[in-house]
N, CA, C and O of each residue as an XYZ file, in Angstrom:
272
protein
N      30.009    108.351    221.318
C      29.985    107.282    220.650
C      31.286    107.731    219.736
O      31.306    108.701    218.978
N      32.379    106.799    219.981
C      33.912    107.484    219.405
C      33.938    106.294    218.542
O      33.823    105.215    219.123
N      34.042    106.290    217.518
C      34.625    105.525    216.095
C      35.553    105.723    215.362
O      35.583    106.811    214.787
N      36.537    104.832    215.147
C      38.367    105.302    214.347
C      38.281    104.093    213.760
O      37.660    103.126    214.200
N      38.971    104.156    212.663
C      39.754    103.252    211.627
C      40.873    102.715    212.225
O      41.677    103.646    212.255
N      41.498    101.514    212.834
C      42.392    100.870    213.207
C      43.928    101.303    212.427
O      45.025    101.351    212.985
N      43.642    101.572    211.074
C      44.879    101.882    210.358
C      44.680    103.162    209.814
O      45.357    103.395    208.812
N      43.763    104.257    210.294
C      44.183    105.452    210.277
C      45.221    106.129    209.594
O      46.154    106.391    210.353
N      45.331    106.377    208.819
C      46.537    107.262    208.082
C      46.883    108.532    208.255
O      47.868    109.083    207.763
N      45.928    109.091    209.083
C      45.802    110.702    209.059
C      46.315    111.233    210.285
O      45.709    111.396    211.344
N      47.799    111.541    209.940
C      48.907    112.421    210.871
C      48.086    113.071    211.735
O      48.631    112.820    212.810
N      46.999    113.836    212.015
C      46.487    114.529    213.106
C      45.612    113.637    214.140
O      45.204    114.071    215.217
N      45.366    112.226    213.616
C      44.173    111.619    214.278
C      44.876    110.140    214.568
O      44.668    109.228    213.768
N      45.661    109.942    215.661
C      45.815    108.665    216.244
C      44.975    107.727    216.995
O      44.175    108.321    217.718
N      44.899    106.342    217.058
C      43.881    105.689    217.404
C      44.142    105.823    218.963
O      43.235    105.563    219.753
N      45.136    106.148    219.305
C      45.828    106.178    220.623
C      44.933    107.424    221.687
O      44.773    107.439    222.907
N      44.509    108.319    220.681
C      43.838    109.882    220.988
C      42.377    109.206    221.224
O      41.743    109.638    222.187
N      41.748    108.117    220.377
C      40.365    108.245    220.423
C      40.462    107.321    221.940
O      39.783    107.729    222.881
N      41.289    106.135    222.113
C      41.039    105.239    223.529
C      41.566    106.087    224.515
O      40.941    105.744    225.519
N      42.420    107.085    224.878
C      42.464    108.258    226.028
C      41.228    109.299    226.108
O      41.128    109.896    227.179
N      40.277    109.588    225.106
C      39.599    110.352    224.934
C      38.236    109.519    225.663
O      37.359    109.981    226.392
N      38.411    108.311    225.227
C      37.166    107.204    225.879
C      37.486    107.091    227.185
O      36.631    106.974    228.064
N      38.815    107.120    227.411
C      39.074    106.262    229.089
C      38.707    107.597    229.970
O      38.244    107.422    231.098
N      38.889    108.817    229.515
C      39.109    110.514    229.956
C      37.498    110.517    230.341
O      37.152    110.848    231.475
N      36.582    110.148    229.384
C      34.989    110.243    229.227
C      34.469    109.447    230.785
O      33.967    109.843    231.837
N      34.898    108.184    230.248
C      34.502    107.215    231.385
C      34.874    107.213    232.469
O      34.187    106.630    233.308
N      35.955    107.787    232.813
C      36.724    108.303    234.233
C      35.889    109.594    234.680
O      36.121    110.038    235.804
N      35.117    110.103    234.032
C      34.484    111.141    234.725
C      33.150    110.950    234.403
O      32.348    111.842    234.124
N      32.936    109.754    234.450
C      31.717    109.185    234.933
C      30.704    109.153    233.389
O      29.762    108.369    233.510
N      30.745    109.693    232.339
C      30.329    109.880    231.114
C      29.857    108.542    230.534
O      30.386    107.493    230.902
N      28.916    108.564    229.677
C      28.466    107.557    228.856
C      29.139    107.381    227.705
O      28.934    108.136    226.755
N      29.995    106.402    227.643
C      30.988    106.406    225.978
C      30.882    104.951    225.582
O      30.894    103.944    226.290
N      30.763    105.107    224.144
C      31.243    103.681    223.702
C      32.353    104.068    222.516
O      32.381    105.075    221.810
N      33.268    102.911    222.539
C      34.408    103.439    221.525
C      33.989    101.978    220.354
O      33.410    100.951    220.709
N      34.354    102.213    219.308
C      34.467    101.187    218.326
C      35.605    101.651    217.264
O      35.611    102.716    216.646
N      36.302    100.894    217.212
C      37.378    100.489    215.986
C      37.040     99.693    215.423
O      36.606     98.584    215.734
N      37.233    100.266    214.338
C      36.946     99.455    212.839
C      38.357     98.519    211.976
O      39.211     99.132    211.336
N      38.364     97.371    212.087
C      39.640     96.963    211.643
C      39.774     97.285    209.875
O      38.957     97.626    209.020
N      40.744     97.081    209.866
C      41.487     97.677    208.877
C      41.000     98.972    207.937
O      41.024     99.051    206.709
N      40.614     99.815    208.773
C      40.155    100.972    207.852
C      40.804    101.809    208.245
O      41.472    101.726    209.276
N      40.726    103.058    207.306
C      41.791    104.165    207.563
C      40.908    105.494    207.699
O      39.801    105.282    208.193
N      41.153    106.673    207.396
C      40.451    107.783    208.031
C      39.000    107.871    207.734
O      38.179    108.334    208.526
N      38.694    107.352    206.424
C      37.236    107.352    205.455
C      37.086    105.554    205.749
O      38.043    104.786    205.652
N      35.586    105.106    206.141
C      35.317    103.765    206.195
C      34.825    103.422    204.565
O      34.087    104.114    203.863
N      35.440    102.220    204.242
C      35.242    101.890    202.434
C      34.334    101.094    202.613
O      33.225    101.162    202.084
N      34.921     99.807    203.789
C      34.346     98.415    203.530
C      32.684     98.234    203.939
O      32.317     98.707    205.015
N      31.783     97.602    203.133
C      30.457     97.405    203.408
C      30.369     97.312    204.752
O      29.974     98.167    205.545
N      30.861     95.940    205.009
C      30.391     95.460    206.821
C      30.982     96.347    207.663
O      30.622     96.220    208.833
N      31.778     97.210    207.445
C      32.198     97.961    208.598
C      31.135     99.465    208.433
O      30.982    100.091    209.482
N      30.520     99.949    207.327
C      29.909    100.948    207.190
C      28.562    100.780    208.096
O      28.057    101.438    209.006
N      28.123     99.210    207.189
C      26.471     98.835    208.056
C      26.703     98.432    209.723
O      25.762     98.459    210.515
N      28.163     98.040    210.139
C      28.266     98.180    211.505
C      28.203     99.416    212.279
O      27.476     99.551    213.263
N      29.108    100.463    211.737
C      28.931    101.435    212.160
C      27.388    102.367    212.445
O      27.125    103.106    213.393
N      26.522    102.001    211.227
C      25.079    102.800    211.547
C      24.346    101.748    212.398
O      23.301    102.192    212.873
N      24.673    100.226    212.774
C      24.078     99.665    213.384
C      24.507    100.229    214.915
O      23.579    100.623    215.620
N      25.826    100.282    215.436
C      26.450    101.091    216.348
C      25.476    102.136    216.571
O      24.544    101.936    217.350
N      25.597    103.140    216.010
C      25.285    104.403    216.123
C      23.529    104.232    216.582
O      23.093    104.814    217.576
N      22.958    103.663    216.008
C      21.614    103.207    216.079
C      21.481    102.671    217.608
O      20.661    103.265    218.308
N      21.952    101.985    217.981
C      22.101    101.375    219.303
C      22.361    102.460    220.318
O      21.609    102.535    221.289
N      23.301    103.256    220.185
C      23.842    104.048    221.212
C      22.675    104.917    220.930
O      22.081    105.077    221.996
N      22.203    105.419    220.162
C      21.137    106.729    220.189
C      19.548    106.092    220.985
O      18.734    106.721    221.661
N      19.548    104.810    220.627
C      18.410    104.123    221.356
C      18.550    104.146    222.888
O      17.696    104.641    223.624
N      19.630    103.606    223.291
C      20.059    103.626    224.589
C      19.966    105.128    225.310
O      19.459    105.341    226.411
N      20.485    105.973    224.558
C      20.840    107.102    225.467
C      20.061    108.174    225.294
O      20.250    109.194    225.955
N      18.931    108.057    224.234
C      18.281    109.127    223.662
C      16.589    109.054    223.897
O      15.790    109.696    224.579
N      16.504    107.969    222.998
C      14.962    107.194    223.185
C      13.943    107.371    224.238
O      13.939    106.468    225.074
N      13.240    108.136    224.372
C      12.228    108.264    225.315
C      12.682    109.163    226.293
O      12.173    109.008    227.403
N      13.410    109.959    226.185
C      14.084    111.195    226.634
C      13.511    112.433    226.868
O      14.210    113.375    227.243
């Protein structure tokens, strides 16, 4: 699960890096999900994005870890 803010202002973490990492994982046959949060910086502040992040994490964990 890769989650990144669309407007990340951290000079060491560009959205493009997340996109490339996601493509590399998928290209090697790995299971991955990428979520880009609109209008969010390096830390997530909007309530709807925080709730969406929690939902995405729960869905991912249920899909790949539940019952294993």
